[in-house]
C-alpha positions in Angstrom: 112.8 101.2 86.7 116.4 99.6 85.6 116.8 102.5 83.3 115.7 105.2 85.7 118.3 103.6 88.4 120.7 103.5 85.4 120.5 107.4 85.2 120.5 108.0 88.8 124.0 106.3 88.9 125.3 108.2 86.0 124.2 111.2 87.7 125.6 110.5 90.9 128.9 109.6 88.8 129.0 112.9 87.5 128.1 114.8 90.6 131.2 113.4 92.1 133.6 114.0 88.9 132.6 117.3 88.8 133.0 118.0 92.9 136.6 116.4 92.6 137.1 118.6 89.5 136.4 121.4 91.6 138.0 121.2 94.4 141.3 122.1 92.7 140.0 125.6 91.3 138.3 126.4 94.7 141.7 125.0 96.6 143.4 127.7 95.1 141.6 129.8 95.8 141.9 129.1 99.8 145.5 130.1 99.5 146.6 132.9 101.6 147.4 136.4 99.5 151.2 136.9 100.0 150.1 140.2 101.9 148.5 138.2 104.4 150.9 135.3 104.2 153.8 137.5 105.3 151.5 138.9 108.1 150.7 135.5 109.6 154.2 134.5 109.4 156.1 137.2 110.8 158.4 137.2 113.8 158.4 133.5 112.8 161.8 131.4 114.7 164.8 131.3 112.5 164.3 127.9 112.0 160.6 128.3 110.2 161.4 131.3 108.8 163.8 129.4 106.4 161.5 126.9 105.8 158.9 130.1 104.8 161.8 131.6 102.2 161.5 127.6 100.6 157.6 127.9 99.8 156.6 126.2 97.1 160.0 125.1 96.2 160.9 121.4 95.1 164.1 120.5 97.3 166.2 117.8 95.8 168.8 115.8 98.3 166.5 112.7 99.0 166.2 111.0 102.1 169.9 112.7 103.6 168.6 116.1 103.1 165.0 115.6 104.3 166.6 113.9 107.6 168.7 116.8 107.8 165.8 119.1 107.9 164.5 117.1 110.0 167.3 116.7 112.6 167.2 120.7 112.1 164.1 121.1 113.3 164.2 118.9 116.6 162.3 120.4 119.3 159.8 121.7 117.4 156.2 120.1 116.2 156.6 119.3 112.6 154.1 118.2 110.1 154.9 116.3 107.2 152.5 115.7 103.9 153.4 113.1 102.1 151.3 114.0 98.4 151.3 113.3 94.9 150.3 115.8 91.9 147.9 112.9 90.5 146.7 112.2 93.7 142.5 113.2 94.0 142.4 112.8 97.6 145.8 115.0 98.2 144.0 117.5 95.7 140.6 117.9 98.4 143.0 118.1 101.7 145.7 120.0 100.4 143.6 123.5 101.1 143.6 122.5 104.8 147.8 122.3 104.3 147.5 125.8 102.8 145.3 127.7 105.1 146.8 125.8 108.6 150.7 126.4 107.5 149.5 129.7 107.8 148.1 130.2 110.5 150.5 127.7 112.8 153.3 128.6 110.6 155.0 130.3 113.7 154.7 127.5 116.0 154.8 124.5 113.9 157.0 123.4 111.1 155.0 121.9 107.8 157.2 120.3 104.8 156.1 118.5 102.0 157.4 115.2 100.5 156.2 114.8 96.7 155.6 111.0 96.1 154.9 112.0 92.5 156.5 109.8 89.9 157.5 112.2 87.2 160.6 114.4 86.4 159.2 117.2 88.7 156.9 118.8 86.0 153.8 117.8 87.4 154.5 118.8 91.2 155.6 122.0 90.2 152.4 122.8 88.4 150.8 121.3 91.5 152.4 123.7 93.6 151.4 126.8 91.7 148.2 125.4 91.6 148.3 125.0 95.8 150.7 127.6 97.0 152.2 126.7 100.7 153.8 128.2 102.9 156.8 125.3 103.1 158.9 123.2 100.9 158.5 119.6 99.4 161.1 117.4 99.1 161.1 115.2 95.6 160.9 111.7 96.7 160.2 109.6 93.1 162.0 106.6 93.9 160.3 106.5 97.6 163.7 106.8 99.9 162.0 109.3 101.9 158.7 107.6 102.0 160.5 104.1 103.5 162.4 106.3 106.4 158.9 107.6 107.0 156.9 104.0 107.2 157.8 100.9 105.2 153.9 99.9 105.2 152.7 103.4 103.9 155.6 104.4 101.5 153.5 103.7 98.6 150.2 105.8 100.2 149.2 109.5 99.3 148.1 111.6 101.0 149.6 110.5 104.2 150.5 113.2 107.1 153.2 112.6 109.7 153.2 114.3 112.8 156.1 115.1 114.9 156.5 116.0 118.9 158.9 118.0 119.8 161.0 114.9 121.0 160.6 113.3 117.5 157.7 111.2 118.5 155.7 110.1 115.6 152.1 109.5 114.7 150.6 109.2 111.1 147.3 109.9 109.7 146.6 107.7 106.0 144.3 109.1 103.7 143.0 112.6 103.2 141.4 114.9 106.3 137.8 115.3 106.0 137.8 118.8 106.7 140.6 121.6 107.8 139.0 120.8 111.3 140.1 117.2 111.3 143.9 117.8 110.4 143.7 121.0 113.1 142.3 118.4 115.6 145.3 115.8 115.3 147.5 118.5 115.5 146.4 120.1 118.6 145.7 116.7 120.0 149.6 115.1 119.3 151.2 118.5 119.1 149.8 120.5 121.8 149.4 123.2 119.4 
């Protein structure tokens, strides 16, 4: 009996590992193609179009550049996703950001914060694997994360939702579905 239970645990662990490994390959397929993305984002207001022109870029400048961008987006709803290229839960939820940033990108600003502790190689590979319609700011020193929230500075994924007036809400951990992320965006940002 104990031998059968051990085999079941090994099989369960194998299924879980394959599920997580498979999320990355499926996620890339969920990214909107370039033509669909251009159609979805056509007519974006200038401040959002500027974000779309920086799609998949890793931006420097640290906290000052990130806060300047948030200030420039004041009056628009903003979704900030704090991710890391080594974060398995981030791999699971990033397809939701791929889809929703395309679907809602004419009305909401999306920004990434790359909390990866590397020289950028892992993060660049991540963005090739999970292309999105928005830029991410490099934050290996956690200055941006600390400015967003001291208690969650070292966590990934964390999602911050900023209303048009700058009120902030946050979600720690990965979203379990695109619908859950969309529901929170609708509830807190009204979009």
